[in-house]
N, C-alpha and C positions, 0 to 999 in steps of 0.2 A: 780193494781186492786185486792182487796181481794176476797175470795171465795164467800162472800155474794153478792158482786157487780156482780160477774160472774153468780151466780144463778139468780139474778134479770134480768140480760141481757138474760140469756137462757130462762127464763119464758116469757119475752117480745117477744122474737123471735118466740115463738110458736103461738102467736096471740090468746092464750087461757087466760081465766080469772084465777086468783089465785086459786079460789075454785075448778076449773076443774083440774088444775095441782095437787093440794093437793089431790083430790079424786083419781086421777090416781096413785099417789104415795102411797095411802093408809093411809094418815094422815088427821087430821082436818085442815080446813082453818086457824083456830086460831093458830094451831101449826106452820104452814108455816109462818104466820105473825110474830110470836115470833122468829122464826129462822132468818127471814130477818131483823128484828129490832135489833138482837143481844141479845135479852132477853134469848134465849137458846144459850149458847156458844158452846156446843158440842152436835149436834143432833145425833151423832152416825153413824157408817159406813153404817148400813143397811138402815137408813133413807136417807142418802146421795146417796146411790146406787139407791134407788127407785126414788128420785128426779131427778137424772141424767137420768134415763131411761125415765121418764115422759117428760123431756125437750129435749130428743134426743141429749144429750151430754155425755161425759165420766166423771167419777170421777176425772181422771187425769186433764181434762180441768178445772173442777171446782176448783181444788186445784192449778191451775196455772202451772202444769207440762207440758202441751201441748200448743204450741203457737196458734193453730187454732182449732176452734170448728168444728164439722161435717158440719155445715152450711157454715162456712168459706171455708172448703176444697171443698165442692161442687161448690161454687162460683169460687174458684181458678181453678178447673178443667174446668169449662165453659170458663174462661179467657184463659187458656192454649190452649183449643181446638180452640177458636176464633183466637188466635195469630198464631197457627200452620197453620190454613187455609189461613190467610193473608200472611204468610211468605213462603207458598208453591211456588216453582218456577212458574212464569207466563206461562212457556211453558209446564207445566204438561199436558200430553195428552196420550191416548192409542195409540199404534203403531202397524199396521199390519206388521209382521216381520218374516214370514217364507214362503218360496216359494218351492213348490214341484219340485224336480229335476227329469227329465226324460232323461236318457242317449241317445245321438244320436246313429244311427246305427254304429256298430263297436266299440263303446266306452262302457266301463263297470264301474260301481261303485263297491266298495267292497261289498261282500254279507252282507245282513242284519243278525243280530243275530237271531238264531232260537227262536221261541216262547217258553216260559216256559210251562212245563206240568202242568198247573193249570187250572181247569175248568173256562171258561170265564163266566162272569155275565153281564147282560144287564146294560149299562151305563144309568143312569137317564137322561131324556131330560131337557134342559133349553134353553138359548138364549142370544143376546148382542149388539154391539156398533154402534151408529148412524154415527160415523165418519169412520167406517171400509171401507176398499177398497176391491173391488171384487178380489178374488184370482184366480190364474190360475187353470185350471182343470187338473186332473191327470188321468192316465190310469187304476188305480186300483179301485176295488170296495170299498165301504165305509168301510167295515169290514176289508179289507186288506191294508188300506193305511199306517199303521204303518210299513209295510215291505219296503216302499219306503223312500229313504233319502230326507231330506229337507235342504234348504239353508237358513241360517239366513240372515236377511236384517235389516239394521239399527243398532242403538247403545243401544237399551233398555235393553240388557242383558249383558252389558260389565262387570258389577261387578261379574258376574258368569263366566267370562272368555270366553264368547261366543261373537265373533266379527262378523261384517258384512262380509258375504261371507263364513263363516264356514259351513261345511256340518254336519248335525245332523242325527244320527241313533237312531232308536226307538225300544222299545218293546211294546207289547200290555198292556194297562191299563185295568185290569179286572173289576174295579169298582172305585168309587170316593175315597174310603178309600185307595186303592192300590196306587193312584196317589197323596194323600195328602202330601203337602210339597215338591213334586218333580217338576222338570222342565219338562214341557210337550209341545208338539205341539198339538194345538187344533183348532177347527173350530167354529167361532162365526158368525152366519148368513151368512155363505159361505166364510168369510174371515179367513185366517189362521194366527195364532199367535204362538210364542214360549214365554211362561211365566211360572212363578212359580205358582202352583195351590194350592188353599186352598178351603175347603168347610165350610163356616161360615154361621150360622143362616139359614141353609137349602138352601143356595144359593152359587153357584160357585163364587170364587173370583180369579182373575188373577192379579199377581203382577210382575212388571218389576224389574230387578236388576240394576236399574239406577234411582236415585232420581228425575231426570228430568221428569219422567213419572208417572202419577197417576195410581191407581189401577182400574181395570175394574170389576164392579159388575154385574153379570149375573142375569137378571130377567126372569120372566116366559113368557114374550112376545117374547123371542129370541130362536133361534135354536143353541144349544150348544152341541159339541161332543169333547171328548178327543180322538185325533187320536192315540197318543202314548206317552210313557214316554221316555225322552231323556236319552240314556245310553252311547253314545259315540259321541265325537266331532272330526271332521277331519278338518285340516286347510291347505289351499293352499297358501304356502308362496310366490308364484309368483304373487298372486293377479291379475290374468288375469281377463278381463271383464266377468261378469256373463253371462251364457248362457241364451238366450231368448227362 
């Protein structure tokens, strides 16, 4: 396909009349007709640049240097997104996977790391998941729950080397920016999760470190709180049954 055929294809793809494209490119309709017919052999770089802009393609595509037009690329992106959704594992799901640990009388956990000397800021509210399971209650106030260790449950964080039964120690998250990209323990409508946290499009997003599980997008109808940022993981190699 030569560049004139590509130009004709690009014009047709806009669903605009030739005179409209010519006007947007700043040339007469007759000039465009003479370019398309081959009467004008060399329209010049500036004219080609304006025609490319008017038809939403690049000069490189008109010249045949690029295999796909912008419209082609948009369609390919749609196809890739469609196939990605279809090929996503059928078991993709959010998973409640952190349990507050309360030491029995006479038993002690290692002390939590002291809070950093940074002024705390209020964490913005949000909310989340219809499949969440009610989490057990703990004995600390909401603002102090980061001082308590948590036990990971399930396999949704295995690619971050957090396994079922691992004990997680936290620090306070001073705001969403402080927790961005970090692994956090958080509460979603009363259920507790350990996930990697992102703040995208003004909404919290929780991601597992296991491709089996899909992301959790927090919406405004849900109660969301970052309990703390995970800073240390302890593993019980004996794998005794979890305390209830």
